[in-house]
N, C-alpha and C positions, 0 to 999 in steps of 0.2 A: 519439675511439676508438670502435670499433664495439661495440655491446652484443650479446653472444652468449647471453644468458640465455634468451630464448625458444627458441632453437634447441636448447640443452642440455636444457631441459624437455621438448621434443618428442621428443628422442632417448631420454630416460629413461622416457617414458610407456609403461605396460604396455598393450599392444594385444592384445585377444582374438584378432584375426585371425592374429597371429603364432603363437599357440598352436595354432590350427586348422591352420595351415600345417605345423607340426611333426608333428601327429598324422596329417595326410594324407600327409606325406612318409614316415612310418614305418608306414603302414597295414598293410603285409604282416606286419611284426613284431607289431603289436598284435593283428591278427586271429589270427595263428598261436598266440600265447600265450593269448589269451582263449578260444580253442576247444581248444587242445592240452592245457592243464592240466586242464580238466574231463573231457576224454576219458580222459586217463591216470588221473585220480582214479576215474572210473567203472569202468574196467577193474580197478583195484586192489580196489575194493569188491566187484566180482563174483567176484574170485579168492579173497577172504577167506572163511573158514568162517563161515557165518551163525550167530547165536545167537538163542535164543528165550526168552521170558519166561513163567515160571509165576507167577501171581498169585492169592493167596487173601486174604480179608478176614475178620477176626474181631471180635467185640464182647466184651471182657473183662467179668468180673463188676463190678457197680456197688457203691457203698458201701452198707452195711447201714443200716437206718433209724435205729438208735441212734447210729451213727457220724455220720450226716448231721445228726441233731438236735444232737449235740455241736458239730459245726462251725458250725451256724447260730447256736447260742447264744453262741459265742465272738466272732462278728463280725456282729452284727445290722446290717443295712443294707448290708453288703458285697455286691458282685456275685458271682454263683455262679462265674464264670470266674476271678475273682481270689482267691476264698476260700482255696483250697489254698495258693497262693503266699504269702498274708498270714500263714498259720499255719505255714508250713513243712511242710505235709502233702502228700505226693504222691498223686495220684489213682490208682485201680486201673489206668487206661490207661498212666500213666507207669511203674508198677511192672512191668506185663506187657511193655511195650515194652523196658524194660531187661533183662528176662529173655531176650527173643528175641534182642536185639542182642549180649548179652555172656555168655550162659550157656555155660560150657564143657561142662556135662553134656549139654545139648541138641545142641550142635555135635558132640560126640564120638559121640552116637547116630546122627546123620545121616552122619557120616564112615564109621562101621562099616556102616551099613545100605546105603549106596550105593557102598562101596569107593572113597572119594574120594582116598585116598592114591595108589592106582594110576591113577585117572582124571586127577589133577592132576600125576602123575609127580613126587612128592616122597618123600623118605625119612623125614621126621620128621612126627609128628602135629601138632606146633606149626605147621609150615608149611601143612599142609592146613587146620587150624583158622583160621589167619590169612587164607588165600585165601577160605575160605567166608564168614567174618564180615565181611571188608573189601572183597572184590572181587565175590563172587557173590551174597550175600544183602543185601537192602536192606529195612528195616522202618521205617515212618513211622506216626505217630499223627495222626489228624484231630482237632484240639482241639474242633471244634464237635459232631461226632457221636460222638466217643470210639471210632471204629472204627480198628483197627490193620490196615494193609496189609503183607503179607509178599510180597516179590518175589524170585524165584530166577531167575538167568540161566544158561542152559546151551545147549550145542550141540544137544542132543536135546530136542525140545519135550515129549515124554512124561516124560522124566526131570526136566525143570524143573518140570512140574506135580506129579509125584509127590513131589519134594523139598519143595515149598511145602506140600503137604498133610501130609507127614510132620512138618514143623515144628510144625504145629498139634497133631498127635497127641502129639508128645513134650512140647509145652508143657502139654497136659492131664495127661499122666502125672506131670510134675514138679509140677504144681499140687496133685495129690492128696497129695503127700508133705510139703508145707511149709505153714506157717500164714501166709496172706496176709491173710485177712479177719479182722474182729473176732470173728466166730463161731468161727473156728479157734483164735484166741488164748484165747477163753473156754473152749473145749472142752479144750484142753491144761491150762489152769489148774485147772478143776474135776475133770478126770480125775486129776490128781495129788493134789488134796485129798481126793477120794473114796477113793482108794487108801490114803492115810494114815488116814482115818477107819475104813476096813474093818479095817486091821491093829489099830487101837486097840480096835475092837469085839470082834475075835477074842480079844484079851488079856483084855478085861473079862468075856467069856463064860467063858473058861477059869478066870479068877479066881473067878467066882461059882460055877462047878461045883465047884472044889476046896474052897471054903468050905462049900458045902452038904454035900459028902461028909465033911468033917471034923467039922462041928457037928451034922449031922442037919437034918431039916426044921424050918423055923421059920415061924410064921404072924404076920403083922402085920394089925391090924384094917383094915377096908375104907377108913375115912377116911384113915388114915395112908398106905395104899397109893396112894390117889387123889392125895393131896397130893404124895407122892414123884414119881409119874409126871408130874403137872402141872408141878412145878418143873423136873424133868429135861427135859421137853419144851420149856419156856420157855427154859431155858439153852441147849438145843441150837439152837433157833431163833435165839437171839442170836448164837451162834457161827457158824451158817450165814450169817446176814446180814453178820457181820464179814468172813467169807471172800468173800462177794459184793462187798462194798465194796472189799476189797483187789484183787479182779479188775478192778473198774471203774477204780480208780486207776492201773492199768497203761497206760490209754490216754485217760482222761478228766481234765479239769482241775477245780479246786474249783467252778467256775461251771456245770458240767454239770448240767442239771436231773435226769437219772437218778441221778447221784451224790447230789445234795441230797435227793432223794426217799428214797433208800435210807438215808441217815444219819438222816433224820427217823423212818423206820420203826424203825430200830435203837433210837433213844431211847425210842420208845413201847414196844418189847418189853422193854427193861430196866426201865422203870417198872412194867410188868405183872408181871415176875418178882419185883420188890421187894414188890409187894402180896401175891403168893402166899406169899413167905417170911414176911411179917408175919402173914398169916392162919394160917400153920402154927405160929406161935409159936416159930420158930427163934431161938436165941440162943447165946451162948457162942462156942466155937472154930469151930463149923460151923453157920452159920445157914442152910445150904442145905437142911436137912431138919428136920422137926419131931420132935425126939427124945422129948419128954415124959418119962415115967418108965420108958422101955424099959431093960432090963438091958444090960450091956456087949455081950453077944452080939447082942442085937437091934439095938443101935446100929450095930454093924459090919455086920450084914446090911443095914440100911437104907442105909448108905453105899455098899455094893457094888451094891445094887439101883438106887440113884440113878445110880451111875456107868454101869451097864449100860443103863438106860433112856435116859440122856443120849446115850450113844454110838450106841444104836440109832436114836434120832430124828435125830441129827446125820448119820449115814450115809445115812439115808433122804432127808433134805433135800438133801444134796450130790449124791446119785445122781440125784435129779430134776433138779437144775440141770445136771448133766453131760449127761443125756439131752436136755434142752432145747437145750443148746449144740451137741450132736452133730447134732440135727435141723436146727438153723440152719446148721451148717457144710455138711451134705449139700445143703441148699437153695442155699447161696451159692457154695461153693468150686468146684463142678463146672460152673457155668453159664458156660462159655466158648462163646459161640454163634458158629457158623460162618455168616457172612453169605453168602460166595461161596466155593465150592470151586474150586481151580485146575483148569483143563482144558488139554489140550495146545493150544498156539497154532498157528494156521494161517498166520500172517504173522510174518516174521522181525522181531526187535527191533533187532538190529545186524548189519552196519553200515547206517546210514540213507543209502542211495545217493543219493537225490534231494537230500537236505539237503547232503551233502558235495559233490555236483556243483555245486550252486548256490553254495556257499561258494567252491569252487575257481574258478568262473567269475568271481565278483566279484574274488577275489584275483588271478586271472590278468590281468584287465583293469587293475587298479591297478599290478601289477608291469610290465605291458607299457607303460603310459603313462610310468611313472617311468624305465624303460629307454630309451624313445624320447627323452625330454628329456635324459637323461644322454648319450646318443650324440650328440644335436644340440649339446649344450654342448661335448663333447669335440672334435667336428668344427670348431666355430668357434674353439675355443681353439688348435687346431693351426694355424689360418690367421692368427691374430693374433700378431704377433711378441712383443708385450709379455706377453700371457697365456702364450704358449709358453715364454718365458724364465722367468717366475715358476713355471710348472709344472715345468720342468726343475730349477730351484733347489730346489723342494720335494722332488722325487724324490731329489736329491743329499743333502739333509739327512736325509731319512727313512731312508736306507740305514745299516746298521750297519757301520762300518769298523773294522778291526783297527788298534790303535795300533802304529806302527813304533818300534823302539828308536832313540834318538838316539845 
């Protein structure tokens, strides 16, 4: 019996020359598609309305020194880049990027300023806001430099640049009205405490005035007056330090060195007040003042004087802390530095004609080759009785036929 194995292997061998023959046979089709598809793509790109990019870059405020020291104390040895993520604290860049990308207030200001509802041909503000935030505006943060880039895409190069710059202006306006930095938080905290202290001081002054009008003038010896004022001032300093510690605890942890230093100072102040009280010989129900042998009216006068001096000193201390926080806020909160202002682009951003023509050329060639091999297979299949029979059977089974009633 004759062995046909070598002949079968030779017939089944893939020959590169056969592929080249197919490509040469269908060369007109391949050339037509490879050149035609890029030409059509280029024409479409030329007919499309070009869009331009307005790009501006800003540097948001950095962390204040006290906040930075707090973070460093919490994770000694951690890298600066991973410190915020380890502690769950977002950097100023992340916060400002979130404001740019999702602020409804800023988006609405831009919509009204440039009449975007009419420009985008929408009836609802939500649709204009969605198009602006999702399709037109792109904001990214460079983690290395901390610079935020704001890109606006528009058919008018000047409007694109104006909208990008307007975003920065509206971000600055929004930043002035909210507390982002630690200094802003401290300013709000001490502002409220100073307001409460002022109201209490006003009541103490009115109380002292009514008491003096009712009982007449009353003199206390110089030593008693000095001790009253010293103890009142000491108590006020203790109260002011407690307020400061409460403010620190809103953003600091127990391991924060600033907080630990303030608590140590508070303990020293309380010890000094206790010494003053002991020196004054205070005892009984009110060790806060040295009563001695003062008559009842004198004792009441001393209490009211003590209360007045205490509130005066407390208000003065809180006012100083409020002013310091306000100065820090003015220094920190408004420093949104514009690295690059947007200018009208001279080169279109979209469509990228050369890129799309190149992609169309590669895609057209691939489609042409696949089409050539498919046509070659179909031609050979029609000439092979066995393959033609199987193809006809496949077509018959692939058709949907209606069932006939029996």
